[in-house]
C-alpha positions as CSV (number, residue, x, y, z in Angstrom):
1,M,3.4,17.1,-23.4
2,P,0.0,15.5,-22.6
3,L,-0.8,12.1,-23.9
4,P,-3.0,12.2,-27.1
5,K,-6.5,11.1,-26.3
6,E,-6.8,9.1,-29.5
7,I,-4.4,6.4,-28.2
8,F,-7.0,5.4,-25.6
9,D,-10.3,3.5,-26.0
10,A,-13.5,4.5,-24.1
11,A,-12.4,2.5,-21.0
12,G,-9.1,4.4,-20.9
13,N,-6.9,1.5,-22.1
14,V,-4.3,1.9,-24.8
15,R,-5.9,0.9,-28.1
16,S,-2.7,-0.5,-29.7
17,Y,0.7,-0.4,-28.1
18,R,2.3,-1.2,-31.5
19,K,0.8,2.0,-33.0
20,S,0.9,4.1,-29.9
21,M,4.4,3.4,-28.5
22,P,6.2,6.1,-30.5
23,L,3.7,8.7,-29.1
24,I,4.0,7.3,-25.6
25,L,7.8,7.4,-25.8
26,D,7.8,11.0,-27.1
27,C,5.6,12.1,-24.2
28,A,7.7,10.0,-21.7
29,K,10.9,11.6,-22.9
30,Q,9.3,15.0,-22.3
31,G,8.6,14.1,-18.7
32,N,5.0,13.0,-18.7
33,A,4.8,10.6,-15.7
34,N,1.8,8.7,-17.0
35,A,3.5,8.2,-20.4
36,Q,6.6,7.0,-18.5
37,S,4.4,4.5,-16.7
38,L,2.9,3.3,-20.0
39,A,6.3,3.1,-21.6
40,A,7.5,0.9,-18.7
41,Y,4.5,-1.4,-19.1
42,G,5.2,-1.7,-22.8
43,Y,8.8,-2.6,-22.2
44,L,7.8,-5.0,-19.4
45,K,5.4,-6.9,-21.5
46,G,7.1,-6.4,-24.9
47,L,4.1,-4.4,-26.3
48,G,5.0,-2.3,-29.3
49,V,8.7,-2.6,-28.4
50,Q,11.2,-5.3,-27.7
51,Q,10.8,-6.5,-24.2
52,S,13.4,-5.0,-21.9
53,F,13.2,-5.2,-18.1
54,E,16.0,-2.8,-17.8
55,K,14.2,-0.1,-19.8
56,A,10.9,-0.9,-17.9
57,C,12.6,-0.4,-14.6
58,Q,14.2,2.9,-15.8
59,W,10.9,4.3,-16.9
60,L,9.2,3.1,-13.7
61,L,11.8,4.8,-11.6
62,K,11.3,8.1,-13.5
63,A,7.6,8.0,-13.2
64,A,7.7,7.0,-9.5
65,A,10.1,9.9,-8.8
66,K,7.3,12.2,-10.1
67,G,4.7,10.6,-7.8
68,Q,3.1,8.3,-10.3
69,V,1.5,5.8,-7.8
70,E,1.0,2.8,-10.2
71,S,4.7,3.0,-11.0
72,M,5.6,2.8,-7.3
73,Y,3.3,-0.3,-7.0
74,N,4.8,-1.9,-10.1
75,L,8.3,-1.4,-8.8
76,G,7.3,-3.1,-5.5
77,L,5.9,-6.0,-7.5
78,M,9.0,-6.3,-9.7
79,F,11.2,-6.4,-6.6
80,E,8.9,-8.8,-4.7
81,V,8.7,-11.4,-7.5
82,G,12.0,-10.7,-9.1
83,E,10.6,-9.9,-12.6
84,G,13.5,-8.3,-14.5
85,V,15.4,-7.6,-11.3
86,L,16.9,-9.7,-8.6
87,P,14.2,-10.3,-5.9
88,N,14.7,-7.8,-3.1
89,P,11.9,-8.0,-0.5
90,R,13.2,-4.9,1.3
91,Q,13.0,-2.8,-1.8
92,A,9.6,-4.2,-2.5
93,I,8.4,-3.2,1.0
94,E,9.7,0.4,0.4
95,W,8.0,0.8,-2.9
96,Y,4.8,-0.8,-1.6
97,K,4.8,1.6,1.4
98,K,5.1,4.6,-0.9
99,A,2.2,3.4,-3.1
100,A,0.1,2.2,-0.1
101,R,0.3,5.6,1.6
102,E,-1.1,7.1,-1.6
103,G,-4.0,4.7,-1.4
104,Q,-3.0,2.1,-4.0
105,V,-5.1,-0.9,-3.0
106,N,-2.9,-3.7,-4.4
107,A,0.1,-2.2,-2.7
108,Q,-1.8,-2.0,0.6
109,M,-2.8,-5.7,0.3
110,N,0.7,-6.8,-0.7
111,L,2.3,-4.7,2.1
112,G,-0.1,-6.3,4.6
113,L,0.8,-9.8,3.5
114,M,4.5,-9.1,3.6
115,Y,4.2,-7.7,7.2
116,I,2.1,-10.7,8.3
117,R,4.5,-13.2,6.7
118,G,7.7,-11.4,7.7
119,I,9.0,-11.1,4.1
120,G,11.6,-8.3,3.9
121,V,10.7,-7.1,7.4
122,R,10.4,-8.3,10.9
123,P,6.9,-9.9,11.2
124,N,4.3,-7.4,12.4
125,R,0.9,-9.1,12.1
126,V,-1.0,-6.1,13.6
127,L,0.5,-3.7,11.0
128,G,-0.1,-6.3,8.3
129,A,-3.8,-6.6,9.3
130,K,-4.1,-2.8,9.3
131,W,-3.0,-2.6,5.7
132,L,-5.2,-5.6,4.7
133,R,-8.2,-3.8,6.4
134,K,-7.5,-0.6,4.4
135,A,-7.5,-2.6,1.1
136,S,-10.5,-4.6,2.1
137,R,-12.5,-1.5,2.9
138,K,-12.1,-0.5,-0.7
139,G,-13.9,-3.6,-1.8
140,H,-10.8,-5.5,-3.2
141,P,-11.9,-9.2,-3.3
142,K,-8.4,-10.7,-2.6
143,A,-7.8,-8.3,0.3
144,I,-11.1,-9.2,1.7
145,Y,-10.2,-12.9,1.4
146,N,-6.8,-12.2,3.1
147,M,-8.6,-10.4,5.9
148,A,-10.9,-13.4,6.3
149,T,-7.8,-15.6,6.6
150,A,-6.3,-13.2,9.1
151,Y,-9.4,-13.6,11.3
152,W,-9.4,-17.3,10.8
153,R,-5.8,-17.7,11.9
154,G,-5.6,-14.8,14.4
155,D,-3.0,-13.0,12.3
156,G,-2.8,-9.4,13.7
157,V,-6.4,-9.6,14.9
158,R,-8.3,-11.5,17.5
159,K,-9.1,-14.9,16.1
160,N,-12.8,-15.0,15.2
161,S,-14.3,-17.7,13.0
162,K,-17.7,-15.8,12.6
163,T,-16.0,-12.7,11.4
164,A,-13.7,-14.7,9.2
165,E,-16.7,-16.5,7.7
166,R,-18.4,-13.1,7.1
167,Y,-15.3,-11.9,5.2
168,F,-15.1,-15.2,3.2
169,R,-18.7,-14.7,2.1
170,K,-18.1,-11.1,1.2
171,A,-15.0,-12.1,-0.9
172,A,-17.0,-14.9,-2.5
173,D,-19.8,-12.5,-3.3
174,L,-17.2,-10.5,-5.2
175,G,-16.1,-13.6,-7.1
176,D,-12.8,-14.4,-5.3
177,K,-12.1,-18.0,-6.2
178,D,-10.2,-18.8,-3.0
179,A,-13.1,-17.7,-0.9
180,L,-15.5,-19.7,-3.1
181,S,-13.3,-22.7,-2.6
182,Y,-13.2,-22.1,1.2
183,L,-17.0,-22.0,1.4
184,K,-17.3,-25.2,-0.7
185,N,-14.7,-27.0,1.4
186,A,-16.4,-25.9,4.6
187,G,-19.7,-27.2,3.4
188,L,-21.2,-23.7,3.3
189,P,-23.5,-22.5,0.6
190,A,-21.9,-20.5,-2.2
191,P,-23.4,-17.0,-2.8
192,A,-26.3,-16.8,-5.1
193,K,-25.4,-15.7,-8.6
194,N,-26.8,-12.4,-9.7
195,G,-28.4,-12.1,-13.1
């Protein structure tokens, strides 16, 4: 059963979880992976239903089993931060890997950071930088900032302050607050505001 179009606004967001949750749950129960992912989000945040981390995790697992990439990423995030489940960095890594291989940019960034920091895995800075680079090439401001930091520290790449500064500027141009703070603290000019 496809999700009814009327539950979404022009930007593709759910108009009202309170009103739409019965339809979302019907579609989820009939096996629609996107509906399962939306149901999980509703339970995770208590939108239109009573908050339940257990039900959120159940729906995420069902959607992820069908290849729903956002659910894979969200499972990784739940296990990384311990939201609704006990923190389990190894489980987080496995879910991030699945989502990252499918191109999910946040999973690529988080996976890169976990490899660099050795969270849930043996540290592998080169592999971590590889995943950060993939995410940064997609224009993700925080991934670009983290790539700058990798060049600044020499984490998985040859230490290079000029390349780091270029990445910091690019992240700042995209509005990353940490990159803007870095430029300010380094006494470098902030990017010109457009508009």
